[in-house]
C-alpha positions in Angstrom: -49.1 -50.1 -72.5 -49.2 -50.8 -68.7 -52.9 -50.3 -68.1 -52.7 -50.6 -64.3 -49.8 -48.1 -64.1 -51.6 -45.7 -66.3 -54.7 -45.9 -64.1 -52.6 -45.2 -61.0 -50.9 -42.3 -62.7 -54.1 -40.8 -63.9 -55.5 -40.8 -60.4 -52.3 -39.5 -58.8 -52.1 -36.8 -61.5 -55.6 -35.6 -60.9 -55.4 -35.8 -57.1 -52.1 -33.9 -57.0 -53.4 -31.1 -59.1 -56.8 -31.0 -57.5 -55.3 -30.8 -54.0 -53.1 -27.9 -54.8 -49.9 -28.9 -56.6 -50.7 -28.7 -60.4 -47.1 -27.9 -61.3 -45.9 -31.0 -59.5 -48.6 -33.1 -61.2 -47.4 -31.8 -64.6 -43.7 -32.4 -63.8 -44.3 -35.9 -62.7 -47.1 -37.2 -65.0 -47.3 -35.1 -68.2 -45.5 -35.8 -71.4 -43.9 -33.5 -74.0 -47.3 -32.0 -75.0 -50.6 -31.6 -73.2 -53.7 -31.1 -75.4 -56.6 -29.7 -73.4 -60.2 -30.1 -74.6 -62.0 -28.5 -71.7 -63.1 -25.1 -73.1 -62.6 -23.4 -69.7 -58.9 -24.3 -69.5 -56.2 -23.0 -71.8 -54.3 -25.5 -73.9 -50.9 -26.8 -72.7 -49.4 -27.3 -69.3 -49.3 -23.7 -68.2 -53.1 -23.3 -68.9 -53.7 -26.4 -66.7 -51.4 -25.2 -64.0 -53.0 -21.7 -63.9 -56.5 -23.1 -63.8 -55.8 -25.5 -60.9 -53.8 -22.9 -59.0 -56.7 -20.5 -59.2 -59.2 -23.2 -58.1 -57.0 -24.0 -55.1 -56.8 -20.3 -54.1 -60.6 -19.7 -54.5 -61.8 -23.1 -53.2 -59.2 -24.6 -50.8 -61.8 -26.8 -49.1 -63.0 -28.7 -52.2 -62.7 -32.5 -52.1 -62.6 -35.3 -54.6 -63.5 -39.0 -54.5 -62.4 -41.4 -57.3 -65.4 -43.7 -57.9 -64.2 -45.6 -61.0 -61.1 -45.9 -63.1 -61.2 -47.7 -66.5 -58.3 -48.2 -68.9 -58.1 -49.4 -72.5 -55.3 -49.0 -75.0 -53.8 -45.6 -74.4 -56.8 -44.1 -72.6 -57.8 -43.9 -68.9 -61.3 -42.8 -67.8 -62.0 -41.5 -64.3 -65.4 -41.1 -62.8 -65.3 -38.7 -59.8 -67.4 -37.1 -57.2 -66.4 -33.6 -56.3 -67.7 -31.6 -53.3 -67.2 -27.8 -53.3 -68.0 -25.2 -50.7 -71.7 -25.1 -49.6 -72.0 -28.8 -50.4 -72.1 -28.0 -54.1 -71.5 -31.5 -55.7 -70.5 -32.5 -59.2 -70.0 -35.7 -61.2 -67.0 -35.6 -63.5 -65.8 -37.9 -66.2 -62.3 -37.3 -67.4 -60.4 -39.1 -70.2 -56.7 -39.0 -70.4 -54.5 -40.2 -73.4 -51.1 -41.6 -72.5 -48.0 -41.7 -74.7 -45.7 -44.6 -75.1 -43.6 -43.5 -72.1 -46.7 -43.7 -69.9 -47.1 -39.9 -69.7 -50.4 -38.0 -70.1 -50.6 -36.0 -73.3 -54.3 -35.3 -73.8 -57.4 -34.6 -71.7 -61.2 -34.5 -72.2 -63.9 -34.1 -69.6 -67.6 -33.7 -68.9 -69.0 -32.2 -65.7 -72.5 -32.3 -64.3 -73.9 -30.8 -61.2 -75.6 -33.3 -58.9 -79.2 -32.1 -58.6 -81.0 -31.8 -55.3 -83.9 -34.0 -56.6 -83.9 -36.9 -59.0 -86.6 -38.6 -61.0 -85.2 -42.0 -59.8 -83.8 -43.4 -56.6 -80.3 -44.1 -58.1 -77.2 -42.1 -57.4 -75.2 -40.7 -60.3 -72.5 -43.4 -59.4 
């Protein structure tokens, strides 16, 4: 496994899809299968494409910042900061499993809205 290449590919995959070209992201970075664990997104590549196309139509001004990227074995983890219309902000943690050809074949994620107030002075990053 090329950990550095997988990290670059995970970021490029997510950025490409998030910024409005999920079909291009799938064509370039996804393997023969795509197992989806997010309950809001249908399994497989067409479910992924449909979800991100809808998000681009409904929220074209959203933005994403990649805060951390960690790789181990066949997994890459991304820690992101997303800003949606109305300054609605979210922390996401995405995990991607790569196949032997360096293609993404499985995805898990967790999303948490950034609260207006915190019990401590630390950011969520």
